[in-house]
DSSP file (Angstrom, degrees, kcal/mol; ACC not computed):
  #  RESIDUE AA STRUCTURE BP1 BP2  ACC     N-H-->O    O-->H-N    N-H-->O    O-->H-N    TCO  KAPPA ALPHA  PHI   PSI    X-CA   Y-CA   Z-CA
    1    1 A M              0   0    0      0, 0.0     2,-0.2     0, 0.0    70,-0.0   0.000 360.0 360.0 360.0 141.4  -16.9   38.1  197.8
    2    2 A T        -     0   0    0     70,-0.1    72,-3.1    69,-0.0     2,-0.4  -0.481 360.0-150.5 -74.6 144.0  -14.7   41.1  198.2
    3    3 A K  E     -a   74   0A   0     70,-0.2     2,-0.5    -2,-0.2    72,-0.2  -0.981   6.4-164.1-119.7 130.6  -16.3   44.4  199.4
    4    4 A V  E     -a   75   0A   0     70,-3.1    72,-1.7    -2,-0.4     2,-0.5  -0.960   6.0-161.3-113.7 123.4  -14.9   47.8  198.4
    5    5 A T  E     -a   76   0A   0     -2,-0.5     2,-0.6    70,-0.2    15,-0.4  -0.922   5.5-156.6-109.9 125.6  -15.9   50.8  200.4
    6    6 A Y  E     -a   77   0A   0     70,-3.3    72,-2.9    -2,-0.5     2,-0.5  -0.893  15.4-163.1 -97.0 118.6  -15.6   54.3  199.0
    7    7 A E  E     -aB  78  18A   0     11,-2.6    11,-2.5    -2,-0.6     2,-0.5  -0.905  13.9-136.2-109.8 128.9  -15.4   56.8  201.9
    8    8 A I  E     + B   0  17A   0     70,-2.8     2,-0.3    -2,-0.5     9,-0.2  -0.719  38.7 162.1 -84.3 125.2  -16.0   60.6  201.4
    9    9 A V  E     - B   0  16A   0      7,-2.8     7,-2.8    -2,-0.5     2,-0.3  -0.949  45.9 -97.5-141.2 157.3  -13.4   62.6  203.3
   10   10 A K  E     + B   0  15A   0     -2,-0.3     2,-0.3     5,-0.2     5,-0.3  -0.615  54.5 165.5 -71.6 136.2  -11.8   66.1  203.4
   11   11 A H  E >   - B   0  14A   0      3,-2.2     3,-1.7    -2,-0.3    16,-0.2  -0.935  49.7 -10.6-160.6 130.8   -8.6   66.0  201.4
   12   12 A D  T 3  S-     0   0    0     -2,-0.3     3,-0.1     1,-0.3    -2,-0.0   0.842 127.8 -44.9  53.0  44.6   -6.1   68.4  199.9
   13   13 A G  T 3  S+     0   0    0      1,-0.3    -1,-0.3    13,-0.0     2,-0.2   0.550 133.6  37.7  81.3   7.3   -8.2   71.5  200.4
   14   14 A G  E <  S-B   11   0A   0     -3,-1.7    -3,-2.2    -5,-0.1     2,-0.3  -0.559  97.3 -62.7-152.1-142.6  -11.4   69.9  199.2
   15   15 A W  E     +BC  10  27A   0     12,-2.8    12,-3.7    -5,-0.3     2,-0.3  -0.931  46.2 166.8-124.7 148.4  -13.3   66.6  199.3
   16   16 A A  E     -B    9   0A   0     -7,-2.8    -7,-2.8    -2,-0.3     2,-0.4  -0.917  32.6-114.3-146.5 170.7  -12.2   63.3  197.9
   17   17 A Y  E     -B    8   0A   0      8,-0.3     7,-2.3    -2,-0.3     2,-0.4  -0.916  28.4-156.5-110.6 148.9  -13.2   59.6  198.1
   18   18 A R  E     -BD   7  23A   0    -11,-2.5   -11,-2.6    -2,-0.4     2,-0.5  -0.970  13.0-166.8-126.6 136.9  -10.8   57.1  199.7
   19   19 A V  E >  S- D   0  22A   0      3,-2.6     3,-2.4    -2,-0.4     2,-0.4  -0.974  73.9 -49.2-121.1 113.1  -10.5   53.4  199.2
   20   20 A E  T 3  S-     0   0    0     -2,-0.5   -13,-0.0   -15,-0.4   -16,-0.0  -0.480 125.6 -21.2  55.6-113.3   -8.3   51.9  201.9
   21   21 A E  T 3  S+     0   0    0     -2,-0.4     2,-0.5    -3,-0.1    -1,-0.3   0.285 116.9  99.2-106.5  10.5   -5.3   54.2  201.8
   22   22 A T  E <   -D   19   0A   0     -3,-2.4    -3,-2.6     0, 0.0     2,-0.3  -0.861  55.9-157.8-105.4 129.6   -5.8   55.6  198.2
   23   23 A F  E     -D   18   0A   0     -2,-0.5    -5,-0.2    -5,-0.2     2,-0.1  -0.755  10.0-133.9-103.7 148.2   -7.4   59.0  197.6
   24   24 A S        -     0   0    0     -7,-2.3    -1,-0.1    -2,-0.3     3,-0.1  -0.235  47.4 -74.2 -77.8 179.8   -9.1   60.3  194.5
   25   25 A E        -     0   0    0      1,-0.1    -8,-0.3    -2,-0.1    -1,-0.2  -0.414  64.3 -91.2 -67.4 156.9   -8.3   63.7  193.2
   26   26 A P        -     0   0    0      0, 0.0   -10,-0.2     0, 0.0    -1,-0.1  -0.448  38.4-157.1 -74.7 148.0   -9.9   66.5  195.2
   27   27 A Y  B     -C   15   0A   0    -12,-3.7   -12,-2.8   -16,-0.2   -16,-0.2  -0.887  24.0-121.7-119.5 153.5  -13.4   67.8  194.4
   28   28 A P  S    S+     0   0    0      0, 0.0     2,-0.3     0, 0.0   -12,-0.1   0.697  90.5  26.4 -71.7 -18.1  -14.7   71.3  195.3
   29   29 A S  S  > S-     0   0    0    -14,-0.1     4,-2.0     1,-0.1     5,-0.2  -0.953  74.7-117.5-143.0 161.2  -17.7   69.9  197.3
   30   30 A H  H  > S+     0   0    0     -2,-0.3     4,-2.6     1,-0.2     5,-0.2   0.906 116.2  54.4 -60.1 -43.0  -18.8   66.9  199.2
   31   31 A A  H  > S+     0   0    0      1,-0.2     4,-2.4     2,-0.2    -1,-0.2   0.888 107.7  48.9 -61.8 -40.4  -21.6   66.3  196.7
   32   32 A A  H  > S+     0   0    0      2,-0.2     4,-2.1     1,-0.2    -1,-0.2   0.902 112.4  48.1 -67.2 -40.4  -19.1   66.3  193.8
   33   33 A A  H  X S+     0   0    0     -4,-2.0     4,-2.4     2,-0.2    -2,-0.2   0.902 112.3  49.5 -65.9 -40.6  -16.9   63.8  195.6
   34   34 A R  H  X S+     0   0    0     -4,-2.6     4,-2.6     2,-0.2    -2,-0.2   0.912 109.7  50.8 -65.8 -42.0  -19.9   61.6  196.4
   35   35 A A  H  X S+     0   0    0     -4,-2.4     4,-2.0     1,-0.2    -1,-0.2   0.908 111.7  48.1 -61.8 -41.1  -21.1   61.6  192.8
   36   36 A A  H  X S+     0   0    0     -4,-2.1     4,-2.5     2,-0.2    -2,-0.2   0.902 111.8  49.8 -65.6 -40.7  -17.6   60.6  191.6
   37   37 A A  H  X S+     0   0    0     -4,-2.4     4,-2.8     1,-0.2    -2,-0.2   0.899 109.6  51.0 -65.0 -40.5  -17.4   57.8  194.2
   38   38 A E  H  X S+     0   0    0     -4,-2.6     4,-2.1     2,-0.2    -1,-0.2   0.888 110.8  49.0 -65.2 -38.2  -20.9   56.5  193.2
   39   39 A R  H  X S+     0   0    0     -4,-2.0     4,-1.9     2,-0.2    -2,-0.2   0.948 113.3  46.7 -63.3 -48.1  -19.8   56.5  189.5
   40   40 A A  H  X S+     0   0    0     -4,-2.5     4,-1.0     1,-0.2    -2,-0.2   0.909 112.5  50.3 -61.2 -42.6  -16.5   54.6  190.4
   41   41 A A  H >< S+     0   0    0     -4,-2.8     3,-0.6     1,-0.2     4,-0.4   0.897 109.2  50.9 -63.1 -40.8  -18.4   52.2  192.6
   42   42 A S  H >< S+     0   0    0     -4,-2.1     3,-1.2     1,-0.2     4,-0.4   0.848 104.0  58.4 -67.8 -32.1  -21.0   51.4  189.9
   43   43 A E  H >< S+     0   0    0     -4,-1.9     3,-1.0     1,-0.3    -1,-0.2   0.769  94.3  66.7 -67.6 -24.2  -18.2   50.7  187.4
   44   44 A Q  T << S+     0   0    0     -4,-1.0    -1,-0.3    -3,-0.6    -2,-0.2   0.726  95.3  58.1 -66.9 -20.6  -16.9   48.0  189.7
   45   45 A H  T <  S+     0   0    0     -3,-1.2    -1,-0.2    -4,-0.4    -2,-0.2   0.642  80.0 104.5 -85.0 -15.0  -20.0   46.0  189.0
   46   46 A A  S <  S-     0   0    0     -3,-1.0     2,-0.0    -4,-0.4    -3,-0.0  -0.520  71.9-129.3 -72.2 124.3  -19.5   45.9  185.2
   47   47 A P        -     0   0    0      0, 0.0     2,-0.2     0, 0.0    23,-0.2  -0.329  30.6-178.1 -69.5 156.5  -18.3   42.5  184.1
   48   48 A G        -     0   0    0     21,-1.7     2,-0.2     1,-0.0    21,-0.2  -0.705  32.4 -68.5-137.7-170.5  -15.3   42.2  181.9
   49   49 A A        -     0   0    0     -2,-0.2     2,-0.3    19,-0.1    18,-0.1  -0.560  51.8-103.9 -84.0 150.5  -13.2   39.6  180.1
   50   50 A S        +     0   0    0     -2,-0.2     2,-0.3    18,-0.1    18,-0.2  -0.590  50.2 179.5 -70.3 135.0  -11.1   37.1  182.0
   51   51 A V  E     -E   67   0B   0     16,-2.1    16,-3.5    -2,-0.3     2,-0.5  -0.930  32.7-114.4-136.7 158.1   -7.4   38.2  181.8
   52   52 A I  E     -E   66   0B   0     -2,-0.3     2,-0.3    14,-0.2    14,-0.2  -0.848  37.3-169.1 -92.3 126.9   -4.0   37.1  183.0
   53   53 A I  E     -E   65   0B   0     12,-3.1    12,-2.3    -2,-0.5     2,-0.4  -0.853   9.5-159.1-115.5 152.7   -2.5   39.5  185.5
   54   54 A S  E     +E   64   0B   0     -2,-0.3     2,-0.3    10,-0.2    10,-0.2  -0.982  16.3 169.0-128.4 145.0    1.0   39.7  186.9
   55   55 A Y  E     -E   63   0B   0      8,-1.9     8,-2.4    -2,-0.4     2,-0.5  -0.991  30.7-124.2-152.8 155.8    2.0   41.5  190.1
   56   56 A E  E     -E   62   0B   0     -2,-0.3     6,-0.2     6,-0.2     2,-0.1  -0.883  27.1-142.4-103.6 130.6    4.9   41.8  192.4
   57   57 A D    >   -     0   0    0      4,-2.7     3,-2.1    -2,-0.5    -1,-0.0  -0.274  35.5 -91.2 -84.5 177.2    4.4   41.0  196.1
   58   58 A K  T 3  S+     0   0    0      1,-0.3    -1,-0.1     2,-0.1    -2,-0.0   0.692 126.1  56.8 -64.8 -18.2    6.0   42.8  199.0
   59   59 A D  T 3  S-     0   0    0      2,-0.1    -1,-0.3     0, 0.0    -3,-0.0   0.363 121.0-105.3 -93.1   4.5    8.9   40.4  199.0
   60   60 A G  S <  S+     0   0    0     -3,-2.1     2,-0.4     1,-0.3    -2,-0.1   0.595  74.8 137.8  85.4  11.4    9.7   41.1  195.4
   61   61 A H        -     0   0    0      1,-0.0    -4,-2.7     0, 0.0     2,-0.3  -0.755  46.9-135.4 -93.1 137.0    8.3   37.9  193.9
   62   62 A W  E     -E   56   0B   0     -2,-0.4     2,-0.3    -6,-0.2    -6,-0.2  -0.694  21.6-171.5 -92.3 143.7    6.3   38.0  190.7
   63   63 A H  E     -E   55   0B   0     -8,-2.4    -8,-1.9    -2,-0.3     2,-0.4  -0.955  10.9-157.8-132.0 149.1    3.1   36.1  190.3
   64   64 A K  E     +E   54   0B   0     -2,-0.3     2,-0.3   -10,-0.2   -10,-0.2  -0.989  23.5 156.0-125.0 138.5    0.7   35.4  187.4
   65   65 A E  E     -E   53   0B   0    -12,-2.3   -12,-3.1    -2,-0.4     2,-0.5  -0.983  42.8-102.3-154.3 163.1   -2.9   34.5  187.8
   66   66 A V  E     -E   52   0B   0     -2,-0.3     2,-0.6   -14,-0.2   -14,-0.2  -0.769  27.3-156.0 -89.8 130.1   -6.2   34.5  185.9
   67   67 A S  E     -E   51   0B   0    -16,-3.5   -16,-2.1    -2,-0.5     2,-0.2  -0.936  16.8-136.3-106.6 114.6   -8.6   37.3  186.9
   68   68 A S    >   -     0   0    0     -2,-0.6     3,-0.9   -18,-0.2   -18,-0.1  -0.498   1.7-145.2 -71.7 133.2  -12.2   36.3  186.1
   69   69 A G  T 3  S+     0   0    0     -2,-0.2   -21,-1.7     1,-0.2    -1,-0.1   0.571  99.6  58.1 -71.8  -9.0  -14.2   39.1  184.5
   70   70 A K  T 3  S+     0   0    0    -23,-0.2     2,-1.5     1,-0.1    -1,-0.2   0.597  80.7  89.7 -95.7 -13.5  -17.2   37.8  186.4
   71   71 A D    <   +     0   0    0     -3,-0.9    -1,-0.1   -70,-0.0    -3,-0.0  -0.623  59.2 167.9 -88.3  82.8  -15.8   38.1  189.9
   72   72 A R        -     0   0    0     -2,-1.5   -27,-0.1   -27,-0.1   -70,-0.1  -0.749  30.5-119.5-101.0 143.3  -16.9   41.6  190.7
   73   73 A P        -     0   0    0      0, 0.0     2,-0.3     0, 0.0   -70,-0.2  -0.347  21.8-112.1 -78.4 160.1  -16.7   43.1  194.2
   74   74 A E  E     -a    3   0A   0    -72,-3.1   -70,-3.1    -2,-0.1     2,-0.3  -0.705  41.3-156.2 -80.9 142.0  -19.6   44.4  196.3
   75   75 A T  E     +a    4   0A   0     -2,-0.3     2,-0.3   -72,-0.2   -70,-0.2  -0.878  17.8 179.9-126.7 158.1  -19.3   48.2  196.7
   76   76 A D  E     -a    5   0A   0    -72,-1.7   -70,-3.3    -2,-0.3     2,-0.5  -0.986  17.0-146.3-151.4 147.4  -20.6   50.8  199.2
   77   77 A V  E     -a    6   0A   0     -2,-0.3     2,-0.4   -72,-0.2   -70,-0.2  -0.985  21.6-174.8-118.3 126.1  -20.2   54.6  199.5
   78   78 A E  E      a    7   0A   0    -72,-2.9   -70,-2.8    -2,-0.5    -2,-0.0  -0.917 360.0 360.0-121.3 146.6  -20.0   56.1  203.0
   79   79 A G              0   0    0     -2,-0.4    -1,-0.1   -72,-0.2   -45,-0.1   0.435 360.0 360.0  99.0 360.0  -20.0   59.7  204.1
């Protein structure tokens, strides 16, 4: 199972949460950023419908695959 970690960090004059190399918008306080990260993390647990997704890989090749709405990641908020 995939694990997604939301990390609370200082960013752009405020606080944000980061997942890998992607930052959220800045929040005025650590508490506000943590609350937003906890909301985002909880939404990852909600099941959805199975859908067909397409994406381009780093070599420019397109792929199509089925994404199961039941395959939800484990989440964690740190910081």
